[in-house]
C-alpha angles and dihedrals in degrees: 000000000000117000121223118250128230113248128197133169088002094304125119111216131199091246124108115199102221097181136000137044101205094251095104130011126240104249118239091236090055095059112089118187113192120194126199113189094220123119121239114254120218124208108259096259094048090046087059090055090053092049090053092051092050092049092049094050093046091049092051091049092051090051093048092247127139109283140165119254115230115227133175114260139152138269118216112235094182145330114221125189124197135156134243114254101243111027097021095233112172117260116195126193118192115191117202138185135179125294138140139219094268088055088055092049091050092066105022094055094041106047090119096041115114121236125213088268089063095248127112119229088251093052095047104039108019106032101026091047138027104286090211088063098045116140116275094252088063090055104061095140134067117172128194109214123193129197107205127206120188111223101203096056101018101237135148114225121224119190126198115212115237123252086237092066112100120237140045096301099064115128091015131120109255142165118309089258134356139179134184116228110261127186093219093057107025108037113089119240092257087057095235112094138059120182117201088197090057090051089052090052090049090053091052092051100042098043105027105023093241102157133211089252092058118095111248127182100204127184133172108227103179152304129271140187121219101221093190098055098016100237129145119230139191115211119217134177117209122188115195104202097188101038135082139178094272094053094047095047090050090052091050091056088059095055138283126211094236099022092141093066094076132041101183140028130193125194111204126181105267097231114116097247094053095045094045089045090056090049091051096046095055113074114253093243089062092065130081111239097254104033096087091052091049094052092045092054089048090053091050092050091050092050092049092049093050088051091055093258095311105157091208089071088081087079089064086070092050090051091051089049090055091052091050092050094046092049090053099038093243 
């Protein structure tokens, strides 16, 4: 079945919001990540594609040519959403199994490649079926995306991915920080637990130099599915009460773990009209599919908090969107 697409400032994106509306966060205790240490299994033909990718990357490495490093990651078996019995809080269960980066490349770079049956992967598994229920080997990527607001100067941070980053989202505006789940970093030593909140904190540290000693107000707002590149995403909002643009930019000059992943940052006043105006003023092709949805949910959450948790405050964001569109003739 087709999945609806998030729309903002008159633009339809390739992002489907699977769960969450920004009004209330998904509590950390209500996120269950289950891990099954079993490797994804490709159909025979697709497995041949993966073997060819591995051989090519190993050959390039041996010749001293640019190549892609293979790391252990996860495949998403399923994402299941239920509600608690009394207050109907969302409960999300994410089931994972083993995969690696070459597995991800096998499908993500070949969505339009025809199989022997004449169908592309997109036609057979994403358009002919419900993309949210695609087989695990089609889901070898789960990204944690964070929208950052600086508390001292009240700005929303936009990060543009570097042209050196592999994949379809290079040179596009994206979330403030993002990390893909990786077994090496995110699986506990006993091999049984993955915390999406911990991944979000890792993203803040590795990409923005937000340290463990910095105060961070972190909330999970929802889950999305990138329908263009077929990647799952978790949407977080992080407010940094004691930091501002000047402090962060100074830290970046002194070195960041993953500094190479971004080549430009913009700090925009975090009010809905300014943020949505920035979204509208940048051409749609300069955005990753899910970034606009993430920032919109962050705006809604901020509005609801300022209104002392009144859900109707979400309509303040819609009103600001209308002003932005009218001012630009959209």
